[in-house]
C-alpha positions as CSV (number, residue, x, y, z in Angstrom):
1,M,5.5,21.2,38.3
2,D,3.1,20.2,35.5
3,M,4.6,19.4,32.2
4,A,3.3,18.5,28.8
5,S,2.9,14.8,28.7
6,I,3.5,12.7,25.6
7,N,1.6,9.9,23.9
8,S,3.7,7.1,25.5
9,N,2.6,4.6,22.8
10,F,5.1,6.2,20.5
11,L,7.8,4.9,22.8
12,K,6.8,1.3,22.0
13,L,7.8,1.8,18.3
14,K,11.0,0.4,17.1
15,A,13.9,2.7,16.5
16,G,13.0,3.6,12.9
17,Y,10.4,3.1,10.3
18,L,11.7,0.5,7.8
19,F,12.4,2.8,4.8
20,P,14.2,5.6,6.7
21,E,16.4,2.8,8.1
22,I,17.2,1.6,4.6
23,A,18.0,5.2,3.6
24,R,20.3,5.6,6.5
25,R,22.2,2.4,5.7
26,V,22.5,3.4,2.0
27,K,23.8,6.8,3.0
28,V,26.4,5.3,5.3
29,Y,27.6,3.0,2.5
30,S,27.5,5.9,0.0
31,D,29.5,8.2,2.2
32,T,32.1,5.5,2.9
33,E,32.5,4.5,-0.8
34,A,32.1,7.9,-2.3
35,N,35.9,8.4,-2.8
36,Y,36.5,5.2,-4.8
37,G,33.6,4.4,-7.0
38,P,30.9,1.8,-6.2
39,A,28.4,4.1,-4.5
40,A,28.0,6.1,-7.7
41,R,26.5,2.9,-9.3
42,I,23.8,2.2,-6.7
43,I,20.5,1.1,-8.2
44,R,17.6,1.5,-5.9
45,C,15.0,-1.3,-5.9
46,G,13.9,-0.8,-2.3
47,I,11.1,1.6,-1.7
48,G,8.1,1.2,-4.0
49,D,8.4,4.7,-5.6
50,V,7.5,5.1,-9.3
51,T,10.2,6.4,-11.7
52,E,8.4,7.1,-14.9
53,P,6.9,10.5,-15.8
54,L,3.3,11.3,-15.2
55,P,0.9,10.4,-18.0
56,R,0.6,13.2,-20.6
57,A,-3.1,13.4,-20.1
58,V,-2.6,14.0,-16.4
59,V,0.0,16.7,-16.9
60,Q,-2.3,18.5,-19.4
61,A,-5.3,18.4,-17.0
62,M,-3.2,19.7,-14.1
63,R,-2.0,22.5,-16.3
64,E,-5.6,23.3,-17.2
65,G,-6.4,23.3,-13.5
66,V,-3.5,25.7,-12.7
67,D,-4.7,28.0,-15.5
68,E,-8.2,28.0,-14.0
69,M,-6.7,29.1,-10.7
70,A,-5.1,32.1,-12.5
71,E,-8.5,33.6,-13.6
72,H,-11.2,35.2,-11.4
73,K,-14.0,33.4,-13.2
74,T,-12.6,30.0,-12.7
75,F,-10.5,30.4,-9.5
76,K,-11.2,27.8,-6.7
77,G,-10.7,28.4,-3.0
78,Y,-11.6,25.7,-0.5
79,G,-13.2,22.8,-2.3
80,P,-15.5,20.1,-0.8
81,E,-13.5,18.2,1.7
82,Q,-14.8,14.9,0.4
83,G,-13.6,15.7,-3.1
84,Y,-15.0,17.3,-6.2
85,D,-18.0,15.6,-7.7
86,F,-16.3,15.2,-11.1
87,L,-13.6,13.0,-9.6
88,R,-15.8,11.0,-7.3
89,Q,-18.2,10.2,-10.1
90,A,-15.4,9.3,-12.5
91,I,-14.1,6.9,-9.9
92,V,-17.5,5.2,-9.6
93,D,-18.0,5.1,-13.3
94,H,-14.6,3.6,-14.2
95,Q,-13.7,1.6,-11.1
96,F,-16.9,0.4,-9.4
97,L,-19.5,0.2,-12.2
98,G,-22.1,-2.4,-11.3
99,L,-20.8,-2.9,-7.7
100,G,-23.5,-0.7,-6.0
101,I,-21.1,2.1,-5.0
102,S,-22.3,5.7,-5.2
103,A,-20.2,8.8,-5.6
104,D,-21.0,10.1,-2.1
105,E,-19.4,6.9,-0.7
106,V,-16.1,8.0,-2.2
107,F,-13.8,10.2,-0.1
108,I,-10.8,11.8,-1.9
109,S,-7.6,12.1,0.1
110,D,-3.9,12.8,-0.3
111,G,-2.7,9.2,0.1
112,S,-3.6,5.7,1.1
113,K,-0.8,5.6,3.6
114,C,-2.5,8.4,5.5
115,D,-6.0,6.8,5.1
116,T,-5.0,3.4,6.4
117,G,-3.6,5.1,9.5
118,N,-6.3,7.8,9.9
119,I,-9.1,5.2,9.7
120,L,-8.4,4.2,13.3
121,D,-9.8,7.6,14.4
122,I,-13.3,6.3,14.0
123,F,-12.8,3.0,15.9
124,G,-12.8,2.6,19.6
125,K,-10.3,1.1,22.0
126,G,-10.4,-2.6,22.8
127,N,-10.9,-3.9,19.3
128,T,-9.1,-7.0,18.3
129,I,-6.8,-6.2,15.4
130,A,-5.8,-8.8,12.8
131,I,-2.9,-8.3,10.4
132,T,-1.1,-10.5,8.0
133,D,2.5,-11.3,8.6
134,P,4.5,-10.2,6.5
135,V,2.7,-6.9,6.6
136,Y,2.9,-3.3,5.3
137,P,4.5,-1.7,8.4
138,V,2.0,1.3,8.5
139,Y,-0.8,-1.0,9.6
140,V,1.2,-2.1,12.7
141,D,2.8,1.2,13.6
142,T,-0.3,3.2,13.5
143,N,-2.1,0.8,15.8
144,V,0.9,1.0,18.1
145,M,0.6,4.8,18.1
146,A,-3.2,4.6,18.7
147,G,-2.6,2.4,21.8
148,N,-4.2,-0.7,20.3
149,T,-1.2,-2.9,21.2
150,G,1.1,-3.9,24.0
151,D,4.8,-3.8,23.8
152,G,6.9,-5.2,21.0
153,D,9.5,-7.9,21.1
154,A,12.9,-8.0,19.5
155,N,11.3,-9.2,16.2
156,G,8.9,-6.3,16.1
157,T,5.9,-8.5,17.1
158,Y,3.4,-6.7,19.3
159,S,1.2,-8.2,22.0
160,G,-2.4,-7.5,21.4
161,L,-2.4,-8.0,17.7
162,V,-3.6,-11.2,15.9
163,Y,-1.0,-12.2,13.4
164,L,-2.1,-14.1,10.4
165,P,0.9,-16.0,9.0
166,G,1.7,-15.9,5.3
167,N,4.3,-18.3,4.1
168,A,5.5,-20.4,1.2
169,A,3.0,-23.1,2.0
170,N,-0.1,-20.8,1.6
171,H,1.6,-18.8,-1.1
172,F,1.6,-15.8,1.3
173,V,-2.2,-15.6,1.4
174,A,-3.2,-15.8,5.1
175,E,-6.0,-18.1,6.0
176,V,-9.1,-17.1,8.0
177,P,-8.3,-17.5,11.7
178,A,-10.1,-19.8,14.1
179,T,-10.3,-16.9,16.6
180,S,-12.4,-13.8,16.2
181,A,-11.2,-10.3,15.3
182,D,-12.9,-7.0,15.0
183,L,-10.7,-5.2,12.4
184,I,-8.9,-7.1,9.7
185,Y,-6.2,-5.6,7.4
186,L,-6.0,-7.2,4.0
187,C,-3.8,-6.0,1.2
188,F,-4.2,-7.5,-2.3
189,P,-2.2,-7.5,-4.5
190,N,0.0,-7.7,-1.5
191,N,2.7,-5.4,-0.4
192,P,5.3,-6.8,0.2
193,T,4.9,-10.3,-1.2
194,G,3.1,-9.6,-4.5
195,A,0.5,-12.3,-3.6
196,V,-3.1,-12.1,-4.8
197,A,-6.3,-13.5,-3.3
198,T,-8.6,-15.6,-5.4
199,R,-12.4,-15.0,-5.4
200,P,-13.0,-18.0,-3.1
201,Q,-10.4,-16.7,-0.6
202,L,-12.0,-13.3,-0.5
203,E,-15.4,-14.9,-0.1
204,A,-14.2,-16.7,2.9
205,W,-13.0,-13.5,4.4
206,V,-16.3,-11.8,3.8
207,R,-18.1,-14.7,5.4
208,Y,-15.8,-14.5,8.4
209,A,-16.3,-10.8,8.8
210,K,-20.1,-11.1,8.7
211,K,-20.1,-14.0,11.1
212,N,-17.9,-12.1,13.6
213,D,-19.4,-8.7,13.0
214,A,-15.9,-7.6,11.9
215,I,-14.7,-4.9,9.5
216,I,-12.3,-5.6,6.6
217,L,-9.9,-2.8,5.9
218,F,-9.0,-3.7,2.3
219,D,-6.0,-2.0,0.8
220,A,-6.2,-2.3,-3.0
221,A,-3.5,0.3,-3.9
222,Y,-2.0,-2.1,-6.5
223,E,-5.2,-3.4,-8.1
224,A,-4.2,-2.0,-11.5
225,F,-1.3,-4.4,-11.8
226,I,-3.6,-7.5,-11.7
227,Q,-3.0,-9.5,-14.9
228,D,-5.2,-12.5,-14.2
229,A,-8.8,-11.8,-15.2
230,S,-10.1,-14.2,-12.5
231,I,-8.6,-12.2,-9.6
232,P,-11.0,-9.6,-8.1
233,H,-9.8,-6.0,-8.2
234,S,-12.2,-4.8,-5.4
235,I,-13.5,-6.4,-2.2
236,F,-16.9,-5.1,-3.3
237,E,-16.9,-7.7,-6.1
238,I,-17.7,-10.1,-3.3
239,E,-21.3,-10.4,-2.3
240,G,-21.9,-9.1,1.2
241,A,-18.8,-7.0,1.3
242,R,-20.8,-3.7,1.3
243,D,-21.9,-4.6,4.8
244,C,-18.5,-5.3,6.3
245,A,-15.6,-3.7,4.3
246,I,-13.9,-0.4,3.6
247,E,-11.6,-0.1,0.6
248,F,-8.5,2.0,0.1
249,R,-7.2,3.0,-3.3
250,S,-4.5,5.3,-4.6
251,F,-3.4,7.0,-7.8
252,S,0.2,6.7,-6.7
253,K,1.2,3.5,-8.5
254,N,-1.1,3.4,-11.5
255,G,-1.0,7.1,-12.3
256,G,2.5,7.8,-10.9
257,F,1.2,10.1,-8.2
258,T,3.7,9.3,-5.5
259,G,5.0,12.9,-5.6
260,V,1.6,14.4,-6.5
261,R,-0.5,12.8,-3.8
262,C,-4.1,11.7,-4.4
263,A,-6.1,8.6,-3.2
264,Y,-9.6,7.7,-2.1
265,V,-11.5,5.6,0.5
266,I,-14.7,3.8,-0.3
267,I,-17.0,3.5,2.7
268,P,-20.5,2.1,1.9
269,K,-23.4,3.6,3.9
270,T,-24.3,0.0,4.8
271,V,-21.2,-0.8,6.8
272,S,-21.6,0.0,10.5
273,G,-20.0,-0.4,13.9
274,T,-21.3,-0.7,17.4
275,A,-21.7,2.3,19.8
276,P,-21.2,1.9,23.6
277,D,-25.0,1.7,24.1
278,G,-25.2,-1.2,21.6
279,S,-26.7,0.8,18.8
280,R,-25.4,0.5,15.2
281,V,-23.7,3.6,13.7
282,P,-22.8,3.9,10.0
283,L,-19.1,4.3,9.5
284,H,-19.7,6.5,6.5
285,Q,-21.2,9.1,8.9
286,L,-18.2,8.9,11.3
287,W,-15.6,9.1,8.5
288,G,-17.4,12.0,6.9
289,R,-17.3,13.9,10.2
290,R,-13.6,13.1,10.7
291,H,-12.7,13.9,7.1
292,C,-14.3,17.3,7.2
293,T,-12.9,18.2,10.6
294,K,-9.2,17.2,10.0
295,F,-8.8,17.6,6.2
296,N,-9.4,20.5,3.8
297,G,-9.4,18.4,0.7
298,A,-6.9,17.5,-2.1
299,S,-5.9,20.4,-4.3
300,Y,-8.0,21.3,-7.3
301,P,-5.3,20.8,-10.0
302,V,-4.4,17.5,-8.5
303,Q,-8.0,16.3,-8.6
304,K,-8.2,17.5,-12.2
305,G,-5.1,15.4,-13.0
306,A,-6.6,12.4,-11.2
307,A,-9.8,12.5,-13.2
308,A,-7.7,12.5,-16.4
309,V,-6.5,9.0,-15.5
310,F,-9.9,7.9,-16.5
311,S,-10.0,9.7,-19.9
312,E,-9.5,7.5,-22.9
313,E,-6.1,9.0,-23.4
314,G,-5.3,8.6,-19.7
315,K,-6.3,5.0,-19.6
316,H,-4.1,4.2,-22.6
317,Q,-1.1,5.9,-21.0
318,V,-1.7,4.3,-17.6
319,S,-1.9,0.9,-19.3
320,A,1.5,1.6,-20.9
321,L,3.0,2.4,-17.5
322,I,1.6,-0.8,-16.0
323,D,3.0,-2.8,-18.9
324,H,6.4,-1.2,-18.3
325,Y,6.5,-2.0,-14.6
326,M,5.1,-5.5,-15.0
327,G,7.7,-6.1,-17.8
328,N,10.3,-5.1,-15.2
329,A,8.8,-7.5,-12.7
330,K,8.9,-10.4,-15.2
331,L,12.7,-9.8,-15.8
332,L,13.4,-9.6,-12.1
333,R,11.4,-12.7,-11.3
334,E,13.1,-14.7,-14.0
335,A,16.6,-13.5,-12.9
336,A,16.0,-14.4,-9.3
337,M,14.7,-17.9,-10.3
338,A,17.7,-18.4,-12.6
339,A,19.9,-17.6,-9.6
340,G,18.3,-20.6,-7.9
341,L,16.2,-18.6,-5.4
342,S,12.6,-19.3,-4.4
343,V,10.4,-16.6,-5.9
344,F,6.9,-15.3,-5.3
345,G,4.9,-12.4,-6.7
346,G,5.9,-10.4,-9.7
347,E,3.0,-11.8,-11.8
348,N,0.0,-9.6,-10.6
349,A,2.0,-7.0,-8.6
350,P,5.1,-4.9,-9.1
351,Y,6.9,-6.6,-6.2
352,V,9.0,-9.7,-6.4
353,W,9.4,-11.6,-3.1
354,V,12.5,-13.7,-3.0
355,G,13.9,-16.2,-0.5
356,C,17.4,-15.5,0.7
357,P,20.2,-17.9,-0.1
358,A,20.8,-20.5,2.6
359,G,22.4,-19.1,5.7
360,L,21.6,-15.5,5.1
361,S,19.1,-13.4,7.1
362,S,17.1,-10.7,5.4
363,W,19.4,-7.9,6.6
364,D,22.5,-10.0,5.7
365,M,21.1,-10.2,2.2
366,F,20.4,-6.4,2.2
367,D,24.0,-5.7,3.1
368,K,25.3,-8.3,0.6
369,M,23.3,-6.8,-2.3
370,L,24.3,-3.2,-1.3
371,E,28.0,-3.9,-0.7
372,E,28.7,-6.4,-3.4
373,A,26.2,-5.6,-6.1
374,Q,25.3,-1.9,-5.3
375,V,21.6,-2.8,-5.4
376,V,19.2,-1.6,-2.8
377,I,16.5,-4.1,-1.9
378,T,14.1,-4.3,1.1
379,P,14.8,-6.8,3.8
380,G,11.8,-9.0,4.4
381,S,12.1,-8.9,8.2
382,G,11.2,-5.2,8.0
383,F,7.7,-6.4,7.2
384,G,7.4,-8.5,10.3
385,S,8.9,-11.7,11.7
386,G,7.1,-13.7,8.9
387,G,9.3,-11.9,6.3
388,E,12.6,-13.1,7.8
389,G,14.5,-15.1,5.2
390,Y,13.1,-13.1,2.3
391,F,13.7,-9.8,0.5
392,R,11.5,-7.6,-1.8
393,I,12.6,-6.3,-5.1
394,S,10.6,-3.4,-6.5
395,A,9.9,-3.3,-10.2
396,F,9.5,0.5,-10.1
397,N,12.5,1.5,-12.2
398,S,13.7,2.2,-15.7
399,R,14.1,-0.8,-18.0
400,E,17.8,-0.1,-18.3
401,N,18.3,-0.2,-14.5
402,V,16.3,-3.4,-14.2
403,E,18.3,-5.2,-16.9
404,E,21.5,-4.1,-15.0
405,V,20.1,-5.4,-11.7
406,C,19.3,-8.7,-13.4
407,H,22.9,-8.9,-14.6
408,R,24.3,-8.1,-11.2
409,L,22.1,-10.8,-9.6
410,K,23.6,-13.3,-12.1
411,V,27.1,-12.2,-11.3
412,L,26.5,-12.2,-7.5
413,L,24.6,-15.5,-7.2
414,G,25.0,-17.3,-10.5
């Protein structure tokens, strides 16, 4: 008897995506402790979810968008799948001015997590995929789902992927490999380590991509947190990147849109891939076709709110949010250092990457922090084998909570 077959690549995935597994462990602890106290004092510094309210300018613009939807004259049905022109142009004017990016190279979406996975739709089988290690798990898992890897081992390392090691020696900025790759995932400022790449380091990657006819998939979701003026915010600040790179950006962390959902992809018309017959095909063309076929566009009120991020009032309010979270990162970084731990990140990114005390694995440290300090962190091993021995603390929280976490760290490890 014929039966519906499944995509067997899903069976290669590990038991659970990192963050649901964290939530499961926290729930088990909470249910166990609920009757006698500590669980009620849990502070969550694990998942990188924002905590502060939306900027006022964004809220006002979204309200205006909803009001427009309530009137016949201004009602909007299906919008352009690529995004409304007012938002696409605002992105170019405020984020990519002077970098040669045009508004029709901007594609509005509902999140960078989706985009970094969906981008695989336009690439063929047999590409060599390079990822950094530690790595944002979505890059790995979506390639597993797409059939671009072999099986994974006990550490979550998959055959068929080129792993680019990040470590204390290279400050968690992976070096250009000696071997060739076709697709390269880079994330700067980095999730999870908080590392940033210098201009010379990004120039080396662009040279590598052009030499190897490779495509850089550049995730810049945290670019707004860069404090060092010498650090590039966009891969397109590097000469030649328009021929070999795609950039992903999000409103989630700068504008607080994690629950609202809006992001965008930049695909220059000059970046191309190779068809089976050897001809060159613009990736812009392929993504446009994919985007219009599988996506009906972000909602109008949401895009109105996103555009307000670039208003004068919006920019001021977003800057205040960034200052708040980076102030948290500074406190967490200093507290971890005072506890005698090795610390990375937290200076140009909202994540602090911390070495575990001697003898403790990443999950050991997760359990210790949860059970003895009632603080949720993210175990580094969840980001790949290169993250073993580290944990990530998110600065997305209230100042009061962060100060309490710093106090608990001191009590626990001081």
